[in-house]
C-alpha positions as a printed NumPy array, in Angstrom:
array([[ -9.63 ,  19.597,  -4.731],
       [ -7.856,  21.095,  -2.136],
       [ -6.128,  19.779,   0.896],
       [ -5.632,  21.981,   4.314],
       [ -4.188,  21.749,   7.503],
       [ -4.952,  23.587,  10.268],
       [ -3.2  ,  25.58 ,  12.821],
       [ -3.951,  23.517,  16.026],
       [ -3.495,  20.814,  13.537],
       [  0.178,  21.705,  13.209],
       [  0.861,  22.074,  16.174],
       [ -0.568,  18.755,  17.16 ],
       [  2.136,  17.377,  14.546],
       [  5.059,  19.502,  15.946],
       [  4.069,  18.594,  20.239],
       [  3.11 ,  15.13 ,  19.358],
       [  5.674,  13.927,  16.144],
       [  8.444,  16.383,  16.449],
       [  7.514,  17.743,  13.311],
       [ 10.055,  20.888,  11.802],
       [ 11.001,  22.309,   8.931],
       [ 12.025,  19.863,   5.954],
       [  9.621,  16.892,   7.402],
       [  6.823,  15.427,   5.146],
       [  3.23 ,  13.99 ,   6.454],
       [  2.118,  11.596,   3.688],
       [ -1.533,  11.057,   4.076],
       [ -2.609,   7.452,   2.372],
       [ -5.718,   5.238,   1.409],
       [ -5.828,   1.998,   3.726],
       [ -7.703,  -1.372,   3.453],
       [-10.16 ,  -1.809,   6.326],
       [-11.372,   0.627,   8.811],
       [-14.435,   3.346,   7.76 ],
       [-14.655,   6.497,   6.524],
       [-17.46 ,   9.338,   5.351],
       [-15.799,   9.318,   1.469],
       [-15.419,   5.468,   1.283],
       [-16.463,   2.69 ,   2.537],
       [-13.974,  -0.442,   3.847],
       [-11.323,   2.076,   3.854],
       [ -9.977,   4.254,   6.095],
       [ -7.493,   6.961,   6.109],
       [ -3.602,   6.475,   6.738],
       [ -0.957,   9.024,   7.882],
       [  2.853,   8.853,   7.959],
       [  6.097,  10.536,   7.568],
       [  7.639,   9.965,   4.676],
       [  9.678,  11.187,   1.639],
       [  7.381,  12.033,  -1.332],
       [  6.962,  10.403,  -4.309],
       [  5.001,  11.568,  -6.699],
       [  2.612,  13.841,  -4.839],
       [ -1.286,  14.831,  -6.149],
       [ -2.062,  17.171,  -3.532],
       [ -0.112,  19.295,  -1.017],
       [ -0.313,  21.763,   1.986],
       [  3.053,  23.596,   3.249],
       [  2.627,  24.506,   6.411],
       [  5.833,  25.938,   8.516],
       [  7.936,  24.149,   6.154],
       [  6.298,  20.744,   6.701],
       [  4.905,  18.802,   3.776],
       [  1.31 ,  17.521,   4.152],
       [  0.452,  15.339,   1.12 ],
       [ -1.581,  12.655,  -1.13 ],
       [  0.265,  10.81 ,  -3.604],
       [ -0.953,  10.46 ,  -7.011],
       [ -1.888,   6.243,  -6.065],
       [ -3.928,   7.356,  -3.356],
       [ -5.671,  10.703,  -4.75 ],
       [ -9.179,   8.603,  -5.474],
       [ -9.673,   8.074,  -1.928],
       [-10.916,  12.119,  -1.311],
       [-13.209,  11.27 ,  -4.269],
       [-13.373,  14.126,  -5.024],
       [-13.777,  16.233,  -1.818],
       [-11.716,  18.525,  -0.137],
       [-10.01 ,  17.79 ,   2.678],
       [ -9.322,  20.11 ,   5.943],
       [ -7.228,  18.154,   8.721],
       [ -7.746,  19.774,  12.135],
       [ -7.252,  19.188,  15.639],
       [ -9.954,  17.621,  18.686],
       [ -8.974,  19.324,  22.015],
       [-12.129,  16.994,  23.682],
       [-10.791,  14.081,  22.118],
       [ -6.977,  14.924,  21.872],
       [ -6.305,  13.787,  18.476],
       [ -6.599,  14.666,  14.745],
       [ -9.564,  14.585,  12.703],
       [-10.591,  14.791,   9.157],
       [-13.249,  16.783,   6.967],
       [-14.15 ,  16.001,   3.657],
       [-16.449,  19.145,   2.148]])
């Protein structure tokens, strides 16, 4: 499994969330919603200090990660975090 964050997504996080070097962004499983990888769950995002990292990508000094308790959500797939300019929102691709 691999976590990738595109330059467009990085720019969005830096501009919209004011993220800068030294910050941490956690992706986690949330009960409810829908996704293409897990029925009945969706992906949550928070700025949090990491505790037990299972998967990570560091870009521009910002650590993006998934903790061990949430790695099941990916279902052994790679995750790419990108930005959709038409929708003006972050999108996820699981392959």
